[in-house]
C-alpha positions in Angstrom: -39.4 -53.3 91.4 -42.7 -54.9 90.5 -42.2 -58.6 90.9 -45.3 -60.1 89.3 -47.0 -59.8 86.0 -50.5 -58.5 85.5 -53.4 -60.2 83.7 -55.4 -57.5 82.0 -57.2 -59.5 79.4 -60.7 -58.8 80.7 -60.2 -55.0 81.1 -61.0 -52.3 78.5 -58.0 -51.8 76.2 -57.1 -48.3 77.4 -57.3 -49.3 81.1 -55.3 -52.5 80.4 -52.6 -50.6 78.5 -52.4 -47.9 81.2 -52.0 -50.6 83.9 -49.3 -52.4 82.0 -47.5 -49.1 81.3 -47.4 -48.3 85.0 -46.1 -51.7 85.8 -43.5 -51.4 83.0 -42.3 -48.0 84.4 -42.1 -49.5 87.9 -40.2 -52.5 86.7 -37.6 -50.8 84.6 -37.0 -47.7 86.7 -33.3 -46.8 86.4 -32.6 -49.3 83.6 -31.2 -48.0 80.4 -30.1 -51.2 78.7 -32.2 -51.6 75.5 -32.1 -55.4 75.6 -33.3 -55.6 79.2 -36.1 -53.2 78.3 -37.1 -55.3 75.2 -37.1 -58.5 77.3 -39.1 -57.0 80.1 -41.6 -55.3 77.7 -42.0 -58.6 75.8 -42.8 -60.4 79.1 -45.2 -57.8 80.4 -47.2 -57.5 77.2 -47.2 -61.3 76.6 -48.3 -62.1 80.1 -50.7 -59.2 80.5 -52.6 -59.6 77.3 -52.2 -63.3 76.7 -51.0 -62.8 73.1 -49.5 -65.7 71.1 -46.1 -64.1 70.5 -44.6 -60.8 71.6 -41.0 -59.9 70.8 -38.5 -57.8 69.0 -36.6 -58.2 65.8 -33.4 -56.1 65.9 -31.8 -54.4 63.0 -28.5 -56.2 62.4 -27.9 -54.9 58.8 -29.6 -51.4 58.3 -32.0 -51.5 55.5 -31.4 -55.2 54.9 -31.8 -57.6 57.8 -33.7 -58.1 61.1 -32.7 -60.8 63.7 -34.8 -62.1 66.5 -34.3 -60.4 69.8 -35.9 -60.8 73.2 -39.3 -62.4 72.9 -42.0 -64.5 74.7 -43.8 -67.3 72.9 -43.0 -70.2 70.6 -39.8 -70.3 68.6 -39.6 -67.2 66.4 -38.1 -66.8 62.9 -34.4 -66.2 63.3 -34.0 -63.6 60.5 -36.3 -61.5 58.4 -35.3 -59.4 55.4 -36.5 -55.8 55.2 -39.6 -55.7 53.0 -40.5 -59.3 53.7 -43.6 -60.2 55.7 -45.2 -57.9 58.2 -42.1 -57.2 60.2 -40.0 -56.6 57.2 -42.6 -54.3 55.7 -42.9 -52.3 59.0 -39.0 -52.0 59.1 -38.7 -51.0 55.4 -41.5 -48.4 55.6 -40.7 -47.4 59.2 -44.4 -47.4 60.2 -46.7 -49.4 62.3 -48.5 -52.1 60.4 -51.7 -53.7 61.6 -52.9 -56.9 59.9 -56.4 -58.1 60.8 -55.9 -61.4 59.0 -52.4 -62.6 58.3 -53.6 -65.0 55.6 -54.5 -62.0 53.5 -51.2 -60.2 53.9 -49.0 -60.7 50.8 -45.8 -62.5 51.7 -46.8 -63.1 55.3 -44.2 -65.3 57.1 -45.8 -68.0 59.2 -43.4 -68.5 62.1 -46.3 -70.0 64.0 -49.2 -71.4 62.1 -51.6 -70.4 65.0 -51.1 -66.7 64.3 -54.2 -65.0 62.8 -53.6 -61.3 63.3 -50.5 -59.1 63.9 -49.3 -55.7 64.8 -45.7 -54.5 64.2 -44.3 -51.3 65.6 -41.0 -49.7 64.6 -38.5 -48.9 67.4 -36.4 -45.8 66.9 -33.4 -44.7 68.9 -33.0 -41.2 70.2 -31.7 -40.0 66.9 -34.6 -41.4 64.9 -32.8 -44.4 63.5 -34.7 -47.7 63.3 -33.1 -50.2 65.7 -35.8 -52.9 65.9 -39.5 -53.7 65.5 -41.9 -54.9 68.1 -44.0 -57.8 66.8 -47.2 -58.9 68.5 -49.1 -61.9 67.2 -52.6 -63.1 68.2 -54.5 -66.3 67.7 -57.6 -64.2 67.1 -58.6 -62.5 63.9 -58.8 -58.7 64.1 -57.2 -58.5 67.6 -55.4 -55.2 67.0 -56.5 -51.7 66.2 -55.4 -48.1 66.4 -55.7 -48.2 70.2 -53.0 -50.9 70.3 -50.9 -49.0 67.9 -51.0 -45.8 70.0 -50.1 -47.6 73.3 -47.4 -49.8 71.8 -45.8 -46.9 70.1 -45.7 -45.2 73.4 -44.2 -48.3 75.1 -41.3 -48.6 72.6 -40.4 -44.9 73.1 -38.9 -46.1 76.4 -36.2 -47.8 74.3 -35.2 -44.5 72.7 -35.1 -42.6 75.9 -35.3 -44.9 78.9 -34.0 -42.5 81.4 -36.0 -39.6 80.2 -39.4 -41.3 79.9 -41.3 -41.2 83.2 -44.6 -39.8 82.2 -47.7 -41.9 82.7 -50.1 -39.3 81.4 -53.1 -41.0 79.8 -53.3 -41.1 76.0 -56.0 -38.9 74.5 
């Protein structure tokens, strides 16, 4: 097991994400508990990239309600309704949402006033059912782009198939 976290803030994004992914695979090898995977993933992304907040909101009432799950950062919102804010929108539409400036996102929920940009990625189980969303907030405007989306979507795939995902092939 990898016992330390990486600091990849000064590396090019693709290199940074590839290093964190290798570390993630080494750390969670043989673990198939989705909560343990979420907790570990939150820690490695938070520590590696130095983001303000990284964590999961779990589906507790399908189509209706998300509840905070494992996370790293300041106190998070406890519950978010589907369709409300960035997390609720990503859950309701089951798609990754990138927000360059949260102040311009209609209905943004300010769990932490320092947040300036955000990316939210849906987490599906092996049957394609939404089980959570991964929420990453930054203090910087425009911190996230399609590169972040591709890698984070790849990371959350571990939750759907933890035992079957062992590839570290680079993204194209």
